[in-house]
C-alpha angles and dihedrals in degrees: 000000000000120000120257118272093246092060097040099078093050091045093048091047091049091048091047091053091048090046091052090050091047091050090051091051089046091056091048092050091044089061088058100039098090095044089047092050091047092049092049092049092049092048096048093042089051090052090051091046091050091051090048092050094047090049094047092049096045112091115229116262116254112264115243089218107065097163099075142018112228087037124225110282091006114167103209131191094192119046115238123241095210143019119236122193126188111198132198095245142017114284138205106261091212093055103059126118125179125175129182117203130193120221102284096037104274113141129240115225110251134186121238115290113259120208114205108245091209093046112028090187091068122086122187120189117185120215117236095199137039117261118231125207115292145071125318134182125209113210112185139170137174141166122244113246093220103053106000092246115160117251114192144155148149134217139169133232134173133218132202091044109148130169132193105264108253095005121143117254101201137044109264096027124116120231121239108289094242096049099072090041091058093043089050090053091049092051096044093045093049092045092051092049099043092038090052090062094041097049100035097094094042094051095041115102120250126251092045096283117157114260114242110245094016092138091051089050095051089045090052091049091051093045091048092052093047092049090049090053094048094045089050091055093041095056098070092039093053088046088054096046093047094040109141104172106086129294112004121217124246116267095258090046089052090055093044090050094059116110125258091258090062093051092047089050091051094048093048091049092050089054090047090053090053092053091048092049089050091053091047093048092049092059089213102096130232092286090063096047121100111278093240089057091050092052091044089056091049090048093051090051094047089048090054092049091048089051089049088057089056088066096052126093089261088075097052114097090021111253113170094200095048091046092050092051090047092053093048088050092050093050098045093044093049094049093043094047095044090048090052092052094045090047089051089055096045111019091117090069087063095043094103093047104061093168092057091041090055091045089057091047091049090053089048090047091053090052090047089052092052088049091052096044094049091045091053090046091053092046091048091057090054100037117036092183138030089242090062090054097057093040095067136057090232090054092049092054089046089053091052090050091050092050091055092048091050092054090051091049093050093049092044094049091065091068092051107042102034111073101194112111096220090055090048091054093048090049090047091057088060092057092094090056089047089053093052091048091049090050090053090050090051089054091053088048089054089051092049090051090060096043117091110257117251110274096040095139109189137347112279097245104146130073090198139348120265115188133175138198134184115230138162112268136195103280093200090058102037103023091230134089096226137014141179118255114204125201121192116192121187132217094001092205124109110287136043118001136195111223125199121179124189133176120213138176128238091280093051095253117141117260111215118184123202116248094030117252126242111257122197133174119203116195121205120187120218095191126090088224091065121103116286095223120075115263115243113246114257111240110207123209122220120245121235091270096049089230099100132045121202132197145133139242137184115224112189119191139036125266139050121350128187119211120198111194113198121192112189122179113211107277089355139108118285121238120207129199120186126208136176129213137180118220122243089031109224093217091056100040104021089241139069137197118298105207126189122237126265105205093214091053089050090054091054091046091055090051090052092046092050091052091046095052093043093059117124093191138358142168123214142166121230124208113189125185130172099212090249097083101273118127135191127183129196139179112213137184127187132190118191121228116261130176107320092345114106124223113267135203136178131180131187122190113207136194129229091281090051096250118141115254099170135011140180135181129196126193114179108309095343126090135188130190130197106247105192103303097338132072120236132186115248138183112289121252128196122251132179122246117215092263089066096043089093088073088066091064100045114144093017113166143154096069114188136167121245130184127305120248138173109249119182091341097311127104104241133192119220114227119185127197141149144216118227118228116272128203101199112062090016116244130160121229110271133194121206139190120192128193103208119191108238093212102039102026089224119143100241097181139007129198117192133183125189139130104346087328124122105169133174124189123193112194127204143153093048109199090348116165098246125136135220112209128191112257090223127027107174145005130050093321090065091063111096110253122236090238110081097204126173119195112244126203115253107223124224096229132200110270 
């Protein structure tokens, strides 16, 4: 609705006076635009140069892994051009073999291994081809120069692994303080520049008059684009300068290591800067430029924003739907926010044209609605319920952002739905406050983009999963009673896998039988999403040294998988080692499967939990691996408290041969440890009796049936489930598989996977009448020692 004729002259006169004043200010500011731009460029460039110089002069930190480069489980941004191995003893230079396998088993072409003449423990193998992004497995062997003993091993690494500089890695963590600030500057600068082109014609006055403040607007567009470019470059350099996790890359390596999205963002921003400089140099403003140039400027800005979305948590792991929603949210928010800021700076020019003013606000309102809808859609994918929102730090930041946006929408709606001119003017005067609130919401959005999305279980620290198990072996073939069978699986995500099996003795030395045994890996899925047809056994081929066996397998489907490794010497007795994996592995990808609940499986789980927590006594063995090849084994017995009888606990850690290497016993509030050959009192530590074990499985969900299997003479049903991560009290995501006896309801076996934990419990002697007695009862030995020692498992490490 137009204003009445009586008010129009005064309004036009008032606007004209304000317009004249604004034009005067614009000319004064225009005189200072170029010096300000130049000063800003020099200041930011100096900061980047300082970072570059500091980085170049700072020597790289010593790597904690000095035995290999790339190191085992290295997650590399830049692919190596050679493999370097440092061995424990001098080797025969003519007896060295090194292979590099891609995921799926294909080999990478390598040059001949070179043994350093001045240091015969050092092997260097050049690569004859460039490595792309992906998983790789190094399989190596050599013979010791002194006694001809075989030295061998295998380990994985990955290339093309890039992270947002300063981004959080786990749900509940904060990113580095500087990271969201730089991302905020990139978004605001890009929005100002692209929005300036998009809104120029709508905000320009009709009849070809010059828009008040046009020079300031073009200057703001140019400044925004330049700041966005410099902040984009500064992010990886600051991440490199402040790198705290081992040896940091060189500055150029830090830039080359950035993902494709970062390079696309940088290229689009450079183009956007050129368009802004062209508009500034022309002196005519974006509204007077040819329409194709305007649209090209908008396109460059939107391309940069789409690339910025590629570096948010929505792009990792890659989810096309989430990424599309994120890009739409970025675009609509940038255009809406920039329109709000430009309208706040020049709304008086539209004061006499209420219809056009409201048209601009309706367009902005539509963009704001798209921003809100896409934001809600993204949040809905992360938080199925409101309770999930308030329970996490990510959700709390998201709630604060939503509150700011809501205030902006309420204030802005007044200018669109109320037709009276005086109300429009009053609402227009609040546009500045709306712009500030929107800027704050954008900062919170930048913070959210660098926070790990809810459900990120553990840091992705492994390039593959290496597990070990001690089993009896054919003495005639291997000259030992028992040995450790190692299984390396890479990448441990659904799809093609590289498999490496090795057999070692109790000292970790390779066991090579002649002739070589047959090695087979049989995979069994526990999940209903796995293929219906049986998976063909993977037949592994021996390496030239006979110490490593290599093969491939294709594992389709998320969830639990069981691997049975069989090693059979020709004409001898087969040895079998069993392992369990979850795909995708959380320690490799940062996430694991999220199954739904089968009500019948939940009923059986509750039966097993009731039996477990009702135990009065039980014995069990524990097998603990870290996913990197280390193994610890324990034998444990627990007796619950009853009447005047205190709770009792004893644990014995054993080596590969089954001999005790550490032991502790706890009776009530007293504890003893085996110190060499003598027992000594130690500070008491708390342990849970079976009645309290139910606390370990709080919030369990996603119950599913697996296969049935005979365990210790009882037909048992596998039930799998998981626990989502929790911030307070802190708990990492954990995946479980229980073997529950169908007749007794007892939990016969438990497999558990969490942060660098791959544990297997085998329970027996349920409620058996055994006793745990204190190793000392009187005398000096009963006095607590001054040394509060706790036995620690000695791992059987990869050789």
